[in-house]
C-alpha positions, -999 to +999 in steps of 0.1 A: -673-162-541-658-161-509-628-140-501-599-160-494-581-148-459-547-138-454-542-151-493-502-148-496-495-160-460-517-190-465-504-197-501-466-196-486-478-222-457-495-243-479-462-244-503-443-252-472-466-282-461-467-298-496-426-296-497-423-312-462-449-338-479-433-344-511-399-347-492-407-368-463-439-388-478-461-410-452-443-429-431-432-406-404-446-396-368-465-363-367-433-347-348-410-354-377-432-333-399-432-304-374-397-301-373-394-303-410-421-276-411-401-253-384-369-257-407-389-242-437-407-215-416-370-203-406-357-205-438-387-182-452-383-160-423-418-162-411-424-157-374-441-182-356-448-198-323-443-236-318-466-255-295-483-221-283-495-230-247-530-222-242-544-223-208-582-234-201-595-214-172-629-219-151-639-192-128-600-178-130-589-211-118-566-229-145-580-262-150-560-275-182-538-266-208-530-276-243-505-267-269-511-254-307-486-269-334-480-235-348-493-204-346-476-183-378-471-144-380-498-140-349-527-148-378-527-185-386-530-217-369-513-244-384-523-279-368-506-311-382-519-346-381-506-382-391-541-397-392-562-421-415-586-394-418-598-363-401-624-366-376-652-348-360-624-339-329-601-326-350-621-297-361-638-291-328-599-289-315-589-264-341-618-245-336-614-241-298-578-228-308-590-203-327-617-190-303-591-189-276-567-173-294-591-150-314-580-158-346-597-162-379-578-191-398-565-222-393-552-249-415-553-286-405-532-307-425-528-344-428-496-361-436-503-399-432-521-402-470-501-399-499-520-371-512-519-346-487-551-338-470-557-302-456-589-281-445-591-244-440-612-234-412-626-202-405-634-189-371-667-169-384-667-147-351-637-127-363-638-099-388-612-087-406 
């Protein structure tokens, strides 16, 4: 049996996303779910960075940038979606965040469906 990574923190985060999903339902844009999550993170006094900037570099030159929805307690990436279903590119996106940030765990959530969909994604290159 695999050990759960950051069990207490990940359970708190899952409680937050389930609470947001239960209150808002499925009919809103992604940004509204993010705003609700941010309210809950503040209320639960969890440290977080919203829309954390990651610069993509090639040979010491900036070639692009992207933003991570949330990095919570400097440990877990939380990426929100409002799509019909997860696609391979969603997993690849989250894995690139984990690699660039040198973090072990991401939680990918989808608010589009009546039953909240989520995936825990581990970066196997990082040990705890």
